[in-house]
C-alpha positions as CSV (number, residue, x, y, z in Angstrom):
1,M,3.2,-2.3,0.1
2,L,1.1,-1.8,3.1
3,A,-2.1,-4.3,3.4
4,T,-5.0,-2.4,6.1
5,P,-8.2,-2.6,7.2
6,H,-9.1,0.5,4.8
7,G,-6.9,-0.2,2.0
8,L,-3.2,-0.6,-0.2
9,V,-0.3,2.1,0.8
10,E,1.6,2.3,-1.7
11,T,5.4,2.9,-0.4
12,P,7.5,4.4,0.4
13,A,4.4,7.2,2.2
14,F,4.4,10.7,3.0
15,M,1.6,10.5,6.1
16,P,0.0,14.3,6.5
17,V,-0.4,15.3,9.9
18,G,-3.8,15.9,10.9
19,T,-3.4,16.3,14.9
20,K,-6.7,16.9,16.2
21,G,-8.8,15.0,13.5
22,T,-7.4,17.1,10.6
23,V,-5.5,18.0,7.8
24,K,-4.8,21.7,8.9
25,G,-7.1,23.4,5.9
26,L,-7.8,20.7,3.7
27,T,-10.5,18.2,3.2
28,P,-10.8,14.3,3.0
29,G,-11.5,15.2,-0.9
30,D,-9.1,17.3,-0.9
31,L,-6.6,14.5,0.8
32,R,-7.3,12.5,-1.5
33,G,-7.8,14.2,-4.8
34,A,-3.6,14.9,-3.5
35,G,-2.8,10.9,-3.3
36,A,-2.3,10.3,-0.6
37,G,-3.0,7.1,0.7
38,M,-2.1,7.3,5.0
39,V,-2.9,10.0,7.1
40,L,-2.1,10.7,10.7
41,G,-3.7,11.8,14.2
42,N,-2.4,12.9,17.2
43,T,-3.4,10.5,20.8
44,Y,-2.1,13.4,22.9
45,H,-4.8,15.6,21.6
46,L,-7.4,13.9,20.5
47,Y,-7.0,12.2,24.4
48,L,-8.1,15.2,25.7
49,R,-10.5,16.9,22.7
50,P,-12.9,15.5,22.0
51,G,-12.2,12.4,24.5
52,S,-11.1,8.9,22.2
53,D,-15.0,7.9,24.0
54,L,-16.6,10.5,21.4
55,V,-14.9,9.2,19.2
56,R,-15.9,5.8,19.5
57,E,-19.1,6.3,20.3
58,A,-19.0,8.0,16.4
59,G,-17.6,4.7,15.2
60,G,-14.4,6.1,15.0
61,L,-12.0,8.5,13.1
62,H,-12.4,7.1,9.9
63,A,-16.1,8.2,10.1
64,F,-15.6,11.0,12.8
65,T,-13.8,12.7,10.4
66,G,-14.9,11.4,6.9
67,W,-11.4,10.0,6.0
68,K,-12.4,7.0,5.5
69,G,-8.9,5.7,3.7
70,P,-5.9,4.2,6.1
71,M,-4.9,6.1,9.3
72,L,-2.1,6.1,11.7
73,T,-1.9,7.4,15.4
74,D,1.1,8.1,17.7
75,S,0.8,6.7,21.2
76,G,1.3,11.1,22.1
77,G,4.8,9.8,23.4
78,Y,6.4,13.0,21.7
79,Q,3.9,15.5,22.8
80,V,4.4,14.3,26.5
81,F,7.6,13.8,26.5
82,S,8.5,18.1,24.7
83,L,6.8,19.5,27.5
84,A,8.9,18.5,30.1
85,E,8.3,21.2,32.8
86,T,4.6,19.7,33.4
87,R,5.8,16.6,33.3
88,S,7.7,13.3,35.5
89,I,8.0,9.8,33.7
90,S,8.0,6.6,36.2
91,E,7.9,2.7,35.7
92,E,4.1,3.1,35.1
93,G,4.3,5.8,32.4
94,V,4.3,9.4,32.7
95,E,1.7,11.7,34.5
96,F,1.7,15.3,32.1
97,A,-0.4,18.9,32.2
98,S,-3.0,18.8,29.8
99,V,-1.9,21.9,27.3
100,Y,-5.6,23.0,27.4
101,D,-6.7,23.1,30.6
102,G,-2.9,22.1,33.1
103,S,-5.6,19.8,34.1
104,R,-3.5,16.4,35.0
105,H,-3.5,13.0,33.2
106,M,-1.3,9.7,32.8
107,F,-0.3,7.8,30.0
108,T,0.2,3.9,30.5
109,P,1.0,1.6,28.1
110,E,-2.3,0.6,28.2
111,L,-4.3,3.1,28.4
112,T,-2.5,4.6,25.1
113,T,-3.3,1.5,23.7
114,R,-7.1,1.5,24.7
115,V,-7.0,5.1,23.5
116,Q,-5.7,4.2,19.7
117,E,-8.5,1.1,20.1
118,D,-11.2,3.5,20.5
119,L,-9.7,5.5,17.9
120,G,-10.0,2.8,15.4
121,A,-6.7,3.9,13.6
122,D,-5.1,0.9,10.6
123,V,-2.1,1.6,11.9
124,A,-0.8,1.9,16.5
125,M,2.0,3.0,18.0
126,V,3.2,2.0,21.3
127,L,4.1,4.3,24.1
128,D,7.8,5.3,24.3
129,E,10.0,7.8,25.4
130,C,11.9,10.0,23.0
131,P,15.1,11.7,25.1
132,P,15.4,15.9,25.4
133,A,18.2,16.0,22.5
134,G,21.6,16.9,24.6
135,A,20.4,14.4,26.5
136,D,23.8,11.6,27.8
137,R,24.1,8.1,27.3
138,E,23.3,6.9,30.9
139,Y,19.5,8.5,30.4
140,H,19.7,6.8,27.2
141,A,20.2,4.1,27.8
142,G,17.8,3.7,30.4
143,S,15.5,5.3,28.4
144,L,15.2,2.9,24.8
145,R,15.1,-0.1,28.5
146,R,12.3,1.7,29.9
147,T,10.6,2.2,26.0
148,A,10.9,-1.7,25.9
149,R,8.9,-2.2,28.5
150,W,6.4,-0.1,27.3
151,A,6.6,-2.1,24.1
152,R,5.7,-5.5,25.4
153,R,3.3,-4.1,28.2
154,C,1.6,-2.1,25.0
155,K,1.6,-5.2,22.9
156,E,-0.5,-7.9,26.0
157,A,-3.1,-4.6,25.9
158,H,-3.4,-4.7,22.4
159,S,-6.5,-6.5,21.6
160,R,-7.5,-5.2,17.9
161,G,-6.9,-8.0,15.6
162,D,-7.9,-5.7,12.5
163,Q,-5.2,-3.2,13.6
164,A,-1.4,-3.3,13.4
165,L,1.0,-1.9,16.2
166,F,4.4,-1.0,15.4
167,G,7.1,-0.6,18.2
168,I,9.3,2.1,18.6
169,V,13.5,2.0,18.2
170,Q,15.3,4.3,20.4
171,G,19.2,4.1,21.4
172,G,19.5,8.8,20.8
173,L,23.2,9.0,18.4
174,H,24.7,5.9,20.2
175,P,25.6,3.1,17.7
176,D,26.3,0.0,20.7
177,L,22.4,1.8,21.9
178,R,20.5,1.9,19.2
179,A,21.1,-2.0,18.1
180,E,20.6,-2.7,21.5
181,S,16.8,-1.1,21.0
182,V,16.5,-3.1,17.7
183,S,16.7,-6.2,19.7
184,R,14.4,-5.4,22.4
185,T,11.7,-4.9,20.0
186,V,11.6,-7.0,17.3
187,E,12.2,-9.3,20.0
188,V,9.1,-9.0,21.7
189,G,7.4,-9.2,18.4
190,F,5.4,-6.3,15.8
191,D,3.9,-5.1,13.5
192,G,6.4,-2.6,11.5
193,Y,8.9,-0.4,13.7
194,A,9.5,2.8,13.8
195,V,12.9,5.0,14.3
196,G,12.3,7.7,16.4
197,G,14.5,9.9,19.1
198,L,16.0,11.6,16.1
199,S,15.0,14.7,13.9
200,V,15.3,16.2,17.4
201,G,18.2,18.6,16.9
202,E,20.8,16.5,15.7
203,S,22.9,17.5,13.0
204,R,21.2,16.2,9.6
205,E,24.8,13.9,8.4
206,E,24.2,12.7,12.3
207,M,21.1,11.8,11.7
208,L,21.3,10.1,8.3
209,D,24.3,8.3,10.3
210,I,22.4,6.5,12.8
211,L,19.3,5.3,10.2
212,A,22.1,4.0,7.9
213,L,23.2,1.9,10.9
214,T,19.8,1.9,12.5
215,A,16.9,0.6,9.2
216,P,19.6,-2.7,8.4
217,R,18.5,-4.3,11.3
218,L,15.0,-4.3,11.1
219,P,14.0,-7.0,9.4
220,A,13.1,-6.3,6.3
221,E,9.3,-7.7,5.4
222,K,7.7,-5.2,7.7
223,P,7.1,-1.4,6.7
224,R,10.4,0.8,8.4
225,Y,8.4,3.7,10.0
226,F,10.6,7.1,9.9
227,M,9.0,9.8,12.9
228,G,8.6,13.4,11.7
229,I,10.6,13.8,9.1
230,G,9.2,15.9,5.6
231,D,11.4,18.2,4.1
232,P,11.7,17.3,0.1
233,V,16.2,16.5,0.3
234,G,15.5,14.5,3.7
235,I,12.8,12.8,2.0
236,L,14.6,11.1,-0.3
237,E,17.6,10.5,1.8
238,V,15.7,8.0,4.2
239,I,14.0,7.0,0.8
240,A,17.3,5.8,0.0
241,L,18.0,3.8,4.0
242,G,15.9,1.8,3.5
243,V,12.6,4.2,5.2
244,D,8.7,2.6,3.8
245,M,7.2,5.1,5.9
246,F,6.9,9.2,7.2
247,D,5.6,12.0,8.8
248,C,6.1,15.2,9.8
249,V,4.1,19.0,9.6
250,L,6.0,20.5,7.8
251,P,4.4,20.8,4.6
252,T,1.4,22.8,6.5
253,R,3.1,24.6,8.7
254,L,5.4,26.2,5.9
255,A,2.3,26.9,4.1
256,R,0.2,28.7,6.8
257,H,3.7,31.1,6.8
258,G,3.5,31.6,2.5
259,A,6.1,29.4,2.0
260,A,5.5,26.9,-0.9
261,L,7.0,24.2,-1.9
262,T,8.8,23.6,-5.3
263,P,11.3,21.8,-8.2
264,D,13.8,24.8,-7.4
265,G,13.6,25.3,-3.7
266,R,11.2,26.8,-1.7
267,I,10.2,30.9,-2.3
268,N,8.6,32.6,-0.2
269,L,5.5,34.3,-1.1
270,K,6.3,37.4,0.8
271,N,9.2,38.7,-0.8
272,A,7.6,41.4,-2.5
273,K,9.0,40.4,-5.7
274,Y,6.3,38.3,-6.1
275,R,3.7,41.1,-5.8
276,R,3.8,41.6,-10.1
277,D,4.6,37.5,-10.6
278,F,1.2,36.1,-13.1
279,G,3.1,32.6,-14.2
280,P,2.1,29.9,-11.8
281,L,3.2,28.5,-8.3
282,D,5.1,25.7,-10.1
283,P,4.7,25.3,-13.2
284,E,5.2,21.4,-13.2
285,C,2.8,20.7,-10.8
286,S,-1.0,19.9,-11.8
287,C,-2.2,20.8,-8.2
288,E,-5.5,23.5,-7.5
289,A,-3.1,26.1,-6.5
290,C,-1.1,25.4,-9.5
291,A,-3.6,25.0,-12.5
292,G,-6.2,27.9,-11.0
293,Y,-4.2,30.6,-10.0
294,V,-1.1,32.8,-11.0
295,R,1.4,33.6,-7.8
296,A,0.4,37.3,-7.8
297,Y,-2.6,36.2,-6.5
298,L,-1.0,33.8,-3.5
299,A,0.8,36.8,-2.9
300,H,-2.0,39.7,-2.8
301,L,-4.0,36.3,-0.5
302,V,-0.7,35.8,2.3
303,R,-0.4,39.3,3.3
304,E,-3.3,40.2,3.6
305,N,-3.4,36.5,6.1
306,E,-6.8,35.3,3.7
307,L,-8.3,31.6,5.1
308,L,-8.1,31.0,0.6
309,G,-3.9,32.1,1.3
310,H,-3.1,29.5,3.4
311,R,-5.7,26.7,2.4
312,L,-3.8,26.9,-1.3
313,I,-0.5,26.4,-0.2
314,T,-1.3,23.9,1.5
315,L,-3.4,22.1,-0.1
316,H,-0.1,23.4,-2.9
317,N,2.5,21.9,-0.2
318,V,1.1,18.7,0.4
319,H,0.6,17.4,-3.7
320,F,4.0,18.2,-4.5
321,T,5.8,15.9,-1.2
322,L,3.0,13.2,-2.4
323,E,3.9,14.0,-5.8
324,L,7.1,13.7,-4.9
325,C,7.1,10.3,-2.8
326,R,4.9,8.9,-6.5
327,R,7.8,9.8,-8.5
328,A,10.2,7.7,-5.8
329,R,8.0,4.9,-6.7
330,R,8.5,5.0,-10.3
331,E,11.8,5.1,-9.9
332,I,12.2,2.6,-7.9
333,S,10.8,0.3,-10.0
334,A,13.1,1.2,-12.8
335,G,16.1,0.8,-11.2
336,N,17.1,4.3,-11.3
337,Y,16.4,5.6,-7.7
338,A,20.4,6.9,-7.2
339,G,20.7,8.7,-10.0
340,W,17.2,10.7,-10.1
341,S,17.4,10.7,-6.5
342,R,20.9,12.9,-6.7
343,A,19.6,14.7,-10.0
344,W,16.3,16.3,-7.9
345,I,18.3,17.2,-4.9
346,S,20.8,18.9,-7.4
347,R,19.0,21.2,-8.5
348,Y,16.9,21.8,-5.5
349,Q,19.7,22.5,-3.2
350,G,21.4,24.1,-5.8
351,L,18.5,26.8,-6.9
352,T,17.8,27.8,-4.1
353,R,19.9,31.2,-2.4
354,P,20.1,31.9,1.3
355,G,18.8,35.1,1.6
356,P,15.1,37.4,2.3
357,D,13.2,34.9,-0.6
358,K,14.2,31.7,1.8
359,L,12.3,30.4,4.7
360,E,14.1,28.4,7.0
């Protein structure tokens, strides 16, 4: 359980991603109805548009967006570092070009901390460097040490007593570097800790191996946040390794491509076989899309690129993911998580067939 000024967050928790202050296609009421406990906003995009000063003037993200529940903002580091061709890194911070108009900006630990204080989320993240998947060991070593120095600067700059600040662990796929990063980050001391630099191109096996080594080294009494995972199997796998929080755009992105999540795997509503399928999207789901519409109609909306189709499938995928986490919490409380999760994953994977009906 994570306590915030805007309410309690039951963990393990999936956080729908509202990059620009909105989870694409959904209202705050939709999110509440789906059972969202916490949503995520993106510092990089909100800093550039509409600007953190405007959000502060509006009363912060909660007032500006209409979402009254807990919120987390990332530092914008991942977005900056994913734009390698337009940025340069120094000890001071990272200079980059705006994706909107090409204007130049400098993110420092102090600036990203102030921006997140202006945005007013319940949880803010330190500025970190997220190395590319193919970076060598020497690069990862220098990067994690810079990230640790930046983390200390973020903490020194952080002044909001009503806002938690989380540190971020880096180190790539090198166990000893991960251990060093944990040690350096925990030494600074934060309200929670994130495992960064995974799910960026490495294999699932490599990701889980490093997470299994890293998560137990983090303070058990503080929240553990895995940055950037949202597929159902991945969610259950990281929960098993002690992760409390996670986020990803996958459920909403899949919906915009006409793909829906079900207990029997993903289905691609662009497939011709759904043109005359008059059953519900997921008979086990109680969301608006499943309770009120048939697959044939949803498939029609997808083929015609209608906004209603995107909204309904987005609502379903978010509801599905949040319900999966609710079920996981129940099974953990009952002491049945390991057996239940194995059975759930077996069903999901066993009935997901390769071919035109599977959207990767």
